[in-house]
C-alpha positions in Angstrom: 105.5 -121.2 7.7 105.3 -121.8 4.0 102.2 -121.2 1.9 102.0 -125.0 1.5 102.1 -125.5 5.2 99.4 -122.8 5.6 97.2 -124.6 3.0 97.6 -127.9 4.9 96.9 -126.4 8.3 93.4 -125.5 7.1 92.3 -128.6 5.1 88.5 -128.6 5.3 88.2 -132.1 4.1 84.9 -132.6 5.8 83.3 -130.0 3.5 84.0 -132.0 0.4 80.8 -133.5 -1.1 80.8 -137.3 -1.6 81.4 -138.6 -5.1 79.1 -141.6 -5.1 76.1 -143.0 -3.3 75.0 -139.5 -2.4 71.4 -140.5 -1.9 72.1 -143.8 -0.1 73.5 -142.4 3.1 70.7 -140.7 5.0 72.9 -138.6 7.3 75.2 -137.1 4.6 73.5 -133.7 4.2 73.3 -133.2 8.0 76.9 -134.2 8.5 78.1 -131.8 5.8 76.0 -129.0 7.2 77.2 -129.6 10.7 81.0 -129.7 9.9 82.7 -126.3 10.2 84.7 -125.4 7.0 87.9 -124.7 9.0 88.0 -128.0 10.9 91.3 -129.9 10.2 90.8 -133.5 9.4 94.0 -135.7 9.4 94.0 -138.2 6.5 93.6 -141.8 7.7 96.2 -144.4 6.5 94.7 -147.5 4.9 97.2 -149.9 6.7 100.1 -149.9 9.2 102.8 -149.9 6.5 101.5 -146.8 4.8 101.2 -145.1 8.3 104.8 -145.8 9.0 106.0 -144.6 5.6 103.9 -141.4 5.8 105.3 -140.5 9.2 108.9 -140.9 8.0 108.4 -138.4 5.1 108.4 -134.6 5.3 105.1 -132.8 5.2 105.8 -131.3 1.8 106.1 -134.8 0.3 102.6 -135.5 1.5 101.4 -132.5 -0.4 103.3 -133.6 -3.5 101.7 -137.0 -3.2 98.2 -135.5 -3.1 99.0 -133.3 -6.1 99.4 -136.3 -8.2 95.8 -137.4 -7.9 93.9 -134.1 -7.2 93.9 -131.0 -9.4 95.8 -127.9 -8.4 94.2 -124.6 -9.3 96.4 -121.7 -10.2 93.8 -119.2 -9.1 91.2 -120.9 -6.8 89.5 -117.6 -6.1 88.8 -117.2 -9.8 87.7 -120.8 -10.0 85.0 -120.0 -7.5 83.6 -117.3 -9.8 83.5 -119.7 -12.6 81.8 -122.4 -10.5 79.1 -120.1 -9.0 76.9 -119.8 -12.2 77.3 -123.5 -12.9 76.0 -124.4 -9.5 73.2 -121.9 -9.8 72.1 -123.5 -13.0 71.9 -127.0 -11.5 68.6 -128.8 -10.9 67.8 -131.5 -8.4 67.5 -134.0 -11.3 71.2 -133.7 -12.4 72.8 -136.3 -10.2 76.0 -136.7 -12.2 76.5 -132.9 -12.5 75.8 -132.4 -8.8 78.4 -134.9 -7.7 81.0 -133.6 -10.2 80.6 -129.9 -9.2 80.4 -130.8 -5.5 83.8 -132.5 -5.7 85.2 -129.7 -7.7 84.0 -127.2 -5.1 85.5 -129.2 -2.3 89.0 -129.2 -4.0 88.8 -125.5 -4.7 87.9 -124.6 -1.2 90.8 -126.6 0.1 93.2 -124.5 -2.0 91.9 -121.1 -1.0 94.5 -118.9 0.8 94.1 -118.5 4.6 93.7 -114.7 4.3 91.1 -114.9 1.5 88.1 -114.4 3.9 85.7 -113.2 1.2 86.5 -116.1 -1.0 86.1 -118.5 2.0 82.7 -116.9 2.7 81.7 -117.3 -1.0 82.9 -121.0 -0.9 80.8 -121.6 2.2 77.8 -120.1 0.5 78.2 -122.3 -2.6 78.8 -125.3 -0.2 75.4 -124.5 1.4 73.8 -124.4 -2.0 75.3 -127.8 -2.9 74.0 -129.3 0.4 70.5 -128.1 -0.5 70.8 -129.5 -4.0 72.1 -132.8 -2.6 69.0 -133.1 -0.3 66.7 -132.3 -3.3 68.6 -134.7 -5.4 68.1 -137.4 -2.8 64.4 -136.9 -2.8 64.3 -136.9 -6.6 66.2 -140.2 -6.8 63.9 -141.8 -4.3 60.9 -140.6 -6.3 62.4 -141.9 -9.6 63.3 -145.2 -7.8 59.7 -145.5 -6.8 58.5 -144.8 -10.3 61.0 -147.3 -11.7 59.7 -150.0 -9.4 56.1 -149.2 -10.6 57.3 -149.4 -14.2 58.9 -152.8 -13.5 55.5 -154.0 -12.3 54.0 -152.7 -15.6 56.7 -154.5 -17.5 56.1 -157.8 -15.6 52.3 -157.6 -16.4 53.0 -156.8 -20.0 55.5 -159.6 -20.4 53.1 -162.1 -18.8 50.4 -161.1 -21.2 52.7 -161.2 -24.2 52.0 -157.5 -25.0 55.1 -156.4 -26.9 54.1 -152.7 -27.4 53.3 -152.3 -23.7 56.6 -154.1 -22.8 58.7 -151.9 -25.0 57.0 -148.8 -23.5 57.5 -150.0 -19.9 61.1 -150.8 -20.6 61.8 -147.3 -22.1 60.2 -145.7 -19.1 62.4 -147.7 -16.7 65.5 -146.6 -18.6 64.4 -143.0 -18.3 63.8 -143.4 -14.6 67.3 -145.0 -14.2 69.1 -141.9 -15.5 69.2 -139.8 -12.3 69.8 -142.8 -10.0 73.1 -143.7 -8.5 74.6 -146.0 -5.9 72.4 -148.6 -4.1 69.2 -147.2 -5.6 70.4 -147.7 -9.1 71.8 -151.1 -8.3 68.5 -152.2 -6.7 66.5 -151.2 -9.7 69.0 -152.7 -12.1 68.9 -156.0 -10.2 65.1 -156.2 -10.5 65.2 -155.3 -14.1 67.7 -158.0 -14.9 65.3 -160.6 -13.7 63.0 -159.8 -16.7 65.7 -159.0 -19.2 65.6 -162.5 -20.9 61.8 -162.5 -21.3 61.9 -158.9 -22.5 64.5 -159.7 -25.1 62.5 -162.7 -26.3 59.4 -160.5 -26.7 61.4 -157.8 -28.4 62.9 -160.3 -30.8 59.3 -161.5 -31.6 58.3 -157.9 -32.1 61.1 -157.4 -34.5 60.1 -160.5 -36.3 56.4 -159.5 -36.4 57.3 -156.0 -37.6 59.3 -157.6 -40.4 56.4 -159.7 -41.4 54.1 -156.8 -41.4 56.6 -154.8 -43.5 56.7 -157.6 -45.9 52.9 -157.4 -46.2 53.2 -153.6 -46.9 55.8 -154.4 -49.6 53.4 -156.9 -51.2 50.6 -154.3 -50.9 52.7 -151.7 -52.6 53.5 -154.1 -55.4 49.7 -154.7 -55.7 49.2 -150.9 -55.8 51.6 -150.6 -58.7 49.6 -153.1 -60.7 46.2 -151.6 -59.8 44.3 -149.0 -61.7 44.1 -146.6 -58.8 45.4 -143.2 -60.0 45.9 -139.6 -59.0 45.1 -138.4 -55.5 43.7 -141.7 -54.3 47.0 -143.5 -55.2 49.0 -140.8 -53.5 46.9 -141.1 -50.3 47.3 -144.9 -50.3 51.1 -144.5 -50.6 51.2 -141.9 -47.8 49.1 -144.1 -45.5 51.5 -147.1 -46.2 54.4 -144.9 -45.2 52.7 -143.8 -42.0 52.0 -147.4 -41.1 55.6 -148.3 -41.8 56.7 -145.6 -39.3 54.4 -147.0 -36.6 56.0 -150.5 -36.9 59.4 -149.2 -35.8 62.5 -151.3 -36.2 62.4 -154.9 -37.4 64.5 -157.7 -38.5 66.2 -157.0 -41.9 65.2 -153.4 -41.3 67.5 -151.8 -43.8 66.9 -154.2 -46.7 63.2 -154.2 -46.2 63.1 -150.4 -46.2 65.1 -150.2 -49.4 62.7 -152.6 -51.1 59.7 -150.8 -49.8 61.1 -147.4 -50.8 61.9 -148.5 -54.3 58.4 -149.9 -54.8 56.7 -146.8 -53.3 58.7 -144.6 -55.6 57.6 -146.7 -58.5 54.0 -146.6 -57.4 54.2 -142.8 -57.0 55.7 -142.2 -60.5 52.3 -141.9 -62.1 51.2 -139.5 -59.4 54.1 -137.1 -60.3 52.7 -136.8 -63.8 49.2 -136.3 -62.5 50.2 -133.6 -60.0 52.4 -132.0 -62.6 49.5 -131.9 -65.1 47.2 -130.7 -62.3 49.5 -127.9 -61.3 49.7 -126.8 -64.9 46.0 -127.1 -65.2 45.6 -124.9 -62.1 47.7 -122.3 -63.6 45.9 -122.4 -67.0 42.5 -122.4 -65.3 43.4 -119.4 -63.2 44.6 -117.5 -66.3 41.4 -118.4 -68.2 39.3 -117.2 -65.3 41.2 -113.9 -65.1 40.7 -113.5 -68.9 37.0 -114.3 -68.4 36.7 -111.6 -65.7 38.5 -109.1 -68.0 36.1 -109.9 -70.8 33.1 -109.5 -68.5 34.4 -106.1 -67.4 34.7 -105.0 -71.0 31.2 -106.3 -71.8 29.7 -104.5 -68.8 31.4 -101.2 -69.8 30.2 -101.6 -73.4 26.6 -102.3 -72.4 26.5 -99.5 -69.9 27.9 -97.1 -72.5 25.4 -98.4 -75.1 22.5 -97.8 -72.7 23.6 -94.2 -72.0 24.0 -93.5 -75.8 20.6 -95.1 -76.6 19.0 -93.0 -73.9 20.6 -89.8 -75.1 19.7 -90.3 -78.8 16.2 -89.5 -80.1 14.6 -92.8 -81.0 11.2 -94.1 -81.6 9.5 -96.3 -79.0 9.8 -99.3 -81.3 13.6 -98.7 -81.7 14.0 -98.4 -77.9 12.1 -101.7 -77.4 14.2 -103.4 -80.0 17.4 -102.1 -78.4 16.3 -103.2 -74.9 15.3 -106.6 -76.2 18.6 -107.0 -77.9 20.6 -105.9 -74.9 18.6 -108.2 -72.5 19.1 -111.2 -74.8 22.8 -110.4 -75.1 23.3 -110.1 -71.3 21.5 -113.4 -70.9 23.8 -115.0 -73.4 26.9 -113.5 -71.8 25.9 -114.7 -68.3 25.1 -118.2 -69.6 28.4 -118.5 -71.5 30.3 -117.1 -68.5 28.8 -119.6 -66.1 29.7 -122.4 -68.4 33.2 -121.2 -68.9 33.7 -120.7 -65.1 32.7 -124.3 -64.5 34.9 -125.6 -67.3 38.0 -123.8 -65.9 37.8 -125.5 -62.4 39.7 -126.2 -60.3 41.9 -123.2 -59.3 44.5 -123.0 -56.6 42.7 -122.2 -53.3 45.1 -119.5 -52.3 44.1 -117.5 -55.4 40.4 -118.3 -55.8 38.9 -116.0 -53.1 39.6 -112.6 -54.7 38.9 -114.0 -58.2 35.5 -115.3 -57.1 34.7 -112.0 -55.6 35.6 -110.2 -58.8 33.6 -112.7 -61.0 30.4 -112.8 -59.0 30.5 -109.0 -58.6 30.6 -108.7 -62.4 27.7 -111.2 -62.8 25.6 -109.3 -60.3 26.3 -106.0 -62.1 25.2 -107.6 -65.4 22.1 -109.0 -63.8 21.3 -105.6 -62.4 21.5 -104.0 -65.9 19.2 -106.8 -67.2 16.9 -106.5 -64.2 16.3 -102.8 -64.8 15.4 -103.6 -68.4 13.4 -106.6 -67.2 11.3 -104.4 -64.9 10.3 -102.2 -67.9 9.6 -105.3 -70.0 7.3 -106.6 -67.2 5.3 -103.4 -67.2 4.9 -103.6 -71.0 3.8 -107.2 -70.9 1.3 -106.4 -68.1 -0.1 -103.6 -70.3 -0.4 -106.0 -73.3 -2.2 -108.6 -71.2 -4.7 -106.0 -69.9 -5.3 -104.8 -73.5 -5.8 -108.4 -74.7 -8.3 -109.2 -71.9 -10.2 -106.0 -72.7 -10.4 -107.1 -76.4 -11.7 -110.5 -75.3 -14.8 -108.6 -73.9 -15.2 -106.4 -77.0 -18.4 -106.9 -79.2 -16.5 -106.1 -82.4 -14.9 -109.5 -83.1 -13.2 -108.4 -86.3 -11.5 -105.4 -84.7 -10.6 -107.4 -81.7 -8.9 -110.0 -83.8 -7.0 -107.3 -85.8 -5.9 -105.6 -82.6 -5.0 -109.0 -81.0 -2.7 -109.8 -83.9 -1.0 -106.4 -83.5 -0.6 -107.1 -79.8 1.0 -110.5 -80.6 3.5 -108.7 -82.9 4.3 -106.2 -80.2 4.7 -109.0 -77.6 7.5 -110.6 -79.7 9.4 -107.3 -79.5 9.2 -107.0 -75.7 12.3 -108.2 -74.1 12.3 -111.0 -71.4 11.6 -110.6 -67.7 12.5 -113.2 -65.1 12.0 -116.8 -66.3 9.2 -117.5 -63.8 7.4 -114.2 -64.6 7.8 -114.8 -68.3 6.0 -118.1 -68.1 3.1 -116.6 -66.1 2.9 -113.5 -68.4 2.8 -115.7 -71.5 0.1 -118.0 -70.1 -2.1 -115.0 -69.3 -1.6 -113.3 -72.6 -2.0 -116.6 -74.5 -5.3 -117.3 -72.7 -6.7 -113.8 -73.5 -5.7 -114.2 -77.2 -7.2 -117.7 -77.4 -10.4 -116.3 -76.0 -10.6 -113.7 -78.7 -10.0 -116.1 -81.6 -12.0 -119.0 -80.3 -15.2 -117.0 -80.2 -15.1 -116.8 -84.0 -14.1 -120.5 -84.4 -10.9 -119.4 -85.8 -8.0 -121.9 -86.1 -6.1 -121.8 -82.9 -3.0 -121.7 -84.9 -3.8 -118.0 -85.6 -3.5 -117.3 -81.9 0.2 -117.9 -82.3 2.4 -114.8 -83.2 2.7 -114.7 -87.0 6.2 -115.1 -88.5 7.9 -111.9 -89.6 9.0 -111.6 -93.1 12.0 -109.5 -92.1 15.1 -111.7 -91.9 16.6 -109.4 -89.3 13.7 -109.6 -87.0 13.3 -113.3 -87.4 17.0 -113.8 -86.5 16.6 -111.7 -83.4 13.5 -113.6 -82.4 15.3 -116.9 -82.8 18.1 -115.7 -80.6 15.6 -114.7 -77.9 13.8 -118.0 -78.1 17.1 -119.9 -77.7 18.0 -117.9 -74.6 14.5 -118.5 -73.1 14.7 -122.2 -73.8 18.2 -122.4 -72.3 17.1 -120.6 -69.2 14.1 -122.8 -68.8 16.1 -126.0 -69.3 18.8 -124.8 -66.8 16.1 -124.1 -64.2 14.5 -127.5 -64.7 17.8 -129.4 -64.4 18.8 -127.4 -61.3 15.5 -128.4 -59.6 16.0 -132.0 -60.6 19.4 -132.1 -59.1 18.2 -130.5 -55.8 15.7 -133.4 -55.4 18.6 -135.9 -55.2 19.8 -134.2 -51.9 16.6 -135.2 -50.0 16.7 -138.0 -47.4 15.2 -141.4 -48.2 11.7 -140.6 -46.9 11.5 -137.2 -48.6 13.0 -138.6 -51.8 10.4 -141.3 -51.9 7.8 -138.5 -52.2 9.6 -136.8 -55.1 8.7 -139.3 -57.9 5.7 -137.3 -59.1 7.6 -134.1 -59.2 10.5 -135.8 -60.9 8.1 -137.1 -63.6 6.6 -133.6 -64.0 10.0 -132.0 -64.4 11.1 -134.7 -66.8 8.0 -134.0 -69.0 8.6 -130.3 -68.9 12.2 -130.8 -69.9 11.2 -132.9 -72.9 8.6 -130.3 -73.9 11.1 -127.4 -73.6 13.9 -129.1 -75.5 14.0 -127.7 -79.0 16.0 -128.5 -82.2 16.9 -124.7 -82.3 19.4 -125.3 -79.6 21.7 -127.4 -81.9 24.8 -128.6 -80.1 23.8 -127.0 -76.9 20.7 -129.2 -77.0 22.9 -132.3 -76.9 24.7 -131.0 -73.8 21.3 -130.5 -72.1 20.3 -134.0 -73.1 23.5 -135.5 -71.7 23.0 -133.6 -68.4 19.4 -134.9 -68.2 20.4 -138.4 -69.0 23.0 -138.4 -66.2 20.4 -137.1 -63.7 17.9 -139.7 -64.9 20.4 -142.5 -64.3 21.1 -141.2 -60.8 17.3 -141.0 -60.0 16.8 -144.5 -61.3 19.7 -145.8 -59.1 18.4 -144.0 -56.1 14.8 -145.2 -56.6 16.0 -148.8 -57.0 18.0 -148.6 -53.8 15.2 -147.2 -51.6 14.4 -149.5 -48.7 11.5 -151.8 -49.5 8.9 -152.8 -46.9 11.1 -155.6 -45.6 14.1 -153.3 -45.2 11.9 -150.6 -43.6 10.6 -153.1 -41.0 14.2 -154.1 -40.3 15.2 -150.5 -39.7 12.3 -149.9 -37.3 13.1 -153.1 -35.4 16.7 -152.3 -35.0 15.9 -148.7 -33.9 13.5 -150.0 -31.2 16.1 -152.4 -29.8 19.1 -150.0 -29.9 17.0 -147.3 -28.2 16.6 -149.6 -25.2 20.4 -150.4 -25.1 21.3 -146.7 -25.4 19.1 -145.9 -22.5 20.6 -148.8 -20.4 24.2 -147.7 -21.2 23.5 -144.1 -20.3 21.9 -145.2 -16.9 25.0 -147.3 -16.2 27.4 -144.5 -17.1 25.5 -142.1 -14.7 26.0 -144.3 -11.7 28.5 -143.3 -9.0 29.0 -146.5 -7.0 29.2 -150.2 -7.7 25.9 -150.7 -5.8 24.1 -148.2 -8.1 25.7 -149.9 -11.1 24.4 -153.3 -10.0 20.9 -151.9 -9.2 20.6 -150.5 -12.8 21.6 -153.9 -14.2 19.1 -155.7 -12.0 16.3 -153.4 -13.0 16.7 -154.2 -16.7 13.7 -156.3 -17.8 15.2 -159.3 -19.5 11.8 -160.9 -20.1 10.7 -157.8 -22.0 13.9 -157.7 -24.0 13.4 -161.4 -25.1 9.8 -160.6 -26.1 10.9 -157.9 -28.5 10.7 -158.6 -32.2 14.2 -159.4 -33.6 15.5 -158.1 -37.0 15.3 -160.6 -39.9 19.1 -160.4 -40.3 20.6 -162.8 -37.8 24.0 -161.0 -37.8 22.3 -157.8 -36.4 20.6 -159.9 -33.6 24.0 -161.3 -32.7 25.6 -157.9 -32.4 22.7 -156.6 -30.2 22.8 -159.7 -27.9 26.5 -159.5 -27.6 26.3 -155.8 -26.7 23.7 -156.5 -24.0 25.7 -159.4 -22.5 28.8 -157.2 -22.3 26.8 -154.6 -20.4 25.3 -157.1 -18.0 28.7 -158.7 -17.3 30.4 -155.4 -16.4 30.9 -154.6 -12.8 31.4 -150.8 -12.8 31.0 -147.8 -15.1 34.8 -147.9 -15.7 34.5 -151.3 -17.3 32.5 -149.8 -20.1 35.5 -147.8 -21.3 37.2 -150.9 -22.8 33.9 -152.0 -24.4 33.5 -148.5 -25.8 37.0 -148.5 -27.2 36.3 -151.8 -29.0 32.9 -150.6 -30.3 34.5 -147.4 -31.6 37.2 -149.3 -33.4 34.6 -151.4 -35.3 32.5 -148.3 -36.0 35.4 -146.4 -37.5 36.1 -149.4 -39.7 32.5 -149.2 -41.0 32.7 -145.5 -41.6 36.1 -145.8 -43.4 34.8 -148.6 -45.7 31.9 -146.4 -46.8 34.2 -143.4 -47.3 36.2 -145.5 -49.6 33.1 -146.5 -51.6 31.9 -142.9 -51.8 35.4 -141.6 -52.5 35.3 -139.0 -49.8 38.0 -137.9 -47.3 38.8 -140.0 -44.2 40.1 -138.3 -41.0 43.8 -138.2 -40.6 43.8 -140.6 -37.6 42.1 -143.3 -39.7 44.3 -142.9 -42.8 46.4 -146.0 -42.0 43.1 -148.0 -41.5 41.9 -146.7 -44.9 45.1 -147.8 -46.6 44.8 -151.3 -45.0 41.1 -151.7 -46.1 41.9 -150.5 -49.6 44.6 -153.0 -50.0 42.3 -155.8 -48.7 39.6 -154.7 -51.2 42.1 -154.7 -54.0 43.0 -158.3 -53.3 39.3 -159.3 -52.9 37.9 -157.7 -56.1 40.4 -159.1 -58.5 38.5 -161.2 -61.1 35.1 -160.3 -59.7 32.3 -158.3 -61.3 31.9 -154.7 -60.1 28.9 -154.1 -57.9 26.1 -151.8 -59.3 25.6 -148.4 -57.8 22.2 -149.5 -56.4 23.8 -152.5 -54.7 26.5 -150.2 -53.1 23.8 -147.9 -51.7 21.8 -150.9 -50.4 24.9 -152.2 -48.7 25.5 -148.8 -47.1 22.1 -149.0 -45.5 22.9 -152.4 -44.1 26.2 -151.1 -42.7 24.4 -148.1 -41.2 22.3 -150.6 -39.2 25.4 -152.4 -38.0 26.8 -149.0 -36.9 23.6 -148.4 -35.0 23.8 -151.8 -33.3 27.4 -151.2 -32.0 28.0 -150.1 -28.4 28.5 -148.9 -25.9 29.4 -145.5 -27.4 29.1 -142.1 -25.7 26.7 -139.6 -27.3 29.7 -137.5 -28.6 31.3 -140.6 -30.1 28.1 -141.8 -31.7 27.2 -138.3 -33.1 30.7 -137.9 -34.6 30.6 -141.4 -36.2 27.1 -140.9 -37.5 28.1 -137.6 -39.0 31.0 -139.3 -40.9 28.8 -142.1 -42.1 25.9 -139.8 -43.2 28.3 -137.6 -45.2 29.6 -140.6 -47.1 26.1 -142.0 -47.6 24.8 -138.7 -48.9 27.6 -138.7 -51.4 26.6 -142.1 -52.6 23.0 -141.1 -52.9 23.9 -138.1 -55.0 25.9 -140.3 -57.3 
């Protein structure tokens, strides 16, 4: 018997896995598993003519005929080794691969030599794996077929509602579910899908048209942005937001041509930003270099002052010389610190990646300088306290002439004592001045004599002037810092600051001196800016009418918040209905309404929506709508205050900015006070919106409050 005859005598055709419709014949896995691999199955002719022709031909011709349509493997045993890892890597989701490798395995097993028992066992093992895969694949196809049918229902609902985005999403999910399907299952899903194809295509075409129209609006907005005065980072953010919105629109009619036009305009709009960011980058580099140089200079100053202090302490000097040296050093340190703080502010900003270590170095040097000055200040404080004690003792002396002479000497010495802290200096001077006034007033002496007499020495006069300027600068800085801190208070606290503001303003005017020269003009400009911000804030404070509106809205929204929370806490529809029934409508109608009709409308609409809901789950949609309106209010205020907007709302910010650009052309700009008043009205609208969960409301209020605080600070 030839090898070919041997191959044909053991033709395990029943072990070959089916090529198609694997998941549509329920008994295929069982049939395959039940059929022995060595069973010989005689091929069945398709008609009588073919049966007659086949019987008339030798057996070898039948083999040759089969070789024309089925592959012949030179080494089927080696092919099994190649096939084993491929089958092992298969998953139940790979329908096409399972069918392909199953057929390949069947052909290889047919061609194994009769005496290759090990190979036949390996083939049977792989066959068993394929049977298991086929069963899993059948289950997977049935699962995906079920999902596809569910997605078709989603598609049907979306198409009926005219929701293009939902339709596109459902269509894509159906296409994904179709991938592993084959045979009747695939045909069944495809048949159902075809029933909705025409309507889907119409809606898709409308979506493409709508996207094209929206893109045209973005193109028009980009043209408007080019013509606007928005510059720098704000312009760049607007361009970025427009690009993000363009991406969300997907494909559209005239997609390529619209994109080219939009891209060209956005590049043109961004051109000024390139110059801005280039200059900013250069500025960051220069600022960093200047701050490094400043720190280097401070290190040199600190080393020089420390060395000078050691040398002064080692040398034999009179007490008067020591005092003069300390006074000079203290004044010099004050001037160095003041100049350094000014220079540090003027050289901002610096690249964030580099600022941390530099800040640590800078503030460490300032603290070291302050420590040197503080040590001298403590000694100066002791000397001033001694001078005050001596002056108070002289005030009680019976010898008026000697007391006045000694008091004048004390005044001279006082001028030579260096400064202490700014606050202590004021207290010490008031006490010393009171004691001196007491001495001279008892003899009806001109109060002007109580002032320290002017030194004839040009050198000492110059030193005294320098000390005076330093003291004045420190006092003015302290006053301006406190003034600025008052602006950070909330409305109620700020309302109570008017008296303190007036006191500080008077102190500033009294402390301002012509001796300051150019620096005096800088202080005046700072004070004028703060005064303008105070005036704006005071003008925008809620009046009695606004305060009443706030209280009214708060009382009503507290009731609605409580109702919403009670509804959300229910577990059954019966409990939900019971909470609604328990709400006292008569009491609600009896409540005072805000004087703004639009606020009343929002509140009533919110209550109606709650009472028309049937379950806690119904509140989710209402909450989504309220959150969308609230985010819009927050974003509008963030634009007005020029503060950051969360990434998720950047497209909304872009849209609102473009709408504002169109609206404000040719109109007068609103005053700062009007903007703040408007923000308070918007805050009440935000308060009226609902339902919102506590977490949502807290997050939105935090956004709104941050922007409002920036507006209040000017």
